[in-house]
N, C-alpha and C positions, 0 to 999 in steps of 0.2 A: 126082292128078297128082305130089305130091311122092314117093309110095311108088313110082311108076314111076322118077323120076329116082335115087331111092337104090337102087333095084333094079338099074337099067342101070349105076350107078357100082360096084356090088359085083359084077356080071358082068363088067365090064370089068377091074377089078382081079384078080378070079380068073384070067382069060384071060391078063393080062399076067404074073402069077406063074407060071403053067402054062408059058407060053411061055418064061420065063427059066430054069425048072427043066429043060425039055427041051433048051435050048440049052447049059446048063452041063454036061450029062451026068451023071456020078456023084457030082459033088461036092455038098455040102450048103450052099453058099453062099446059093443063093436062098431056101432055108427059114430060114436063120440071119438074113438080111437081113428077111425077112417078121416072123420072131418079134422081132427088135429094133425094127423099125418099129411094130409093135402096142403093145410095151412102152413105147416113147417116147410114143406117142399115149395110152395109158392114164394115164401119169405126168402128162403135160400136162393131160389133161381132169381129173384129180383134184387137182392141185397149183395149178391156176390160181385167181386170185381171181374171185369171182362179179362179173358186171357189174351195175352199179346202173343203174335205168332212170328215176331221177326227173327228169332233164332231158328225157325225152321228152313231149311234151304228149299229153294223152288223146286229143284228136282226130286225131292222126297214126297211131295204133296201130289197124291193121285187125283184126278178129274179136276173139276172146277177150283180155283183159288178162293177159299173163303176167308183168308186171313188178310 
């Protein structure tokens, strides 16, 4: 189920970027915005502190324990 949700969001993002590029004409602004957005996402994902899960009780975690 999660795979379908992620795939749908990816498709939605691709269509959104494609529509922005078509509407912008010959300018590269939509591509520049997409690249900057990806760069910011990568920096935030790699530089953010890891979340500690010690405060979550073991009984409240569904499935495999990832914390």
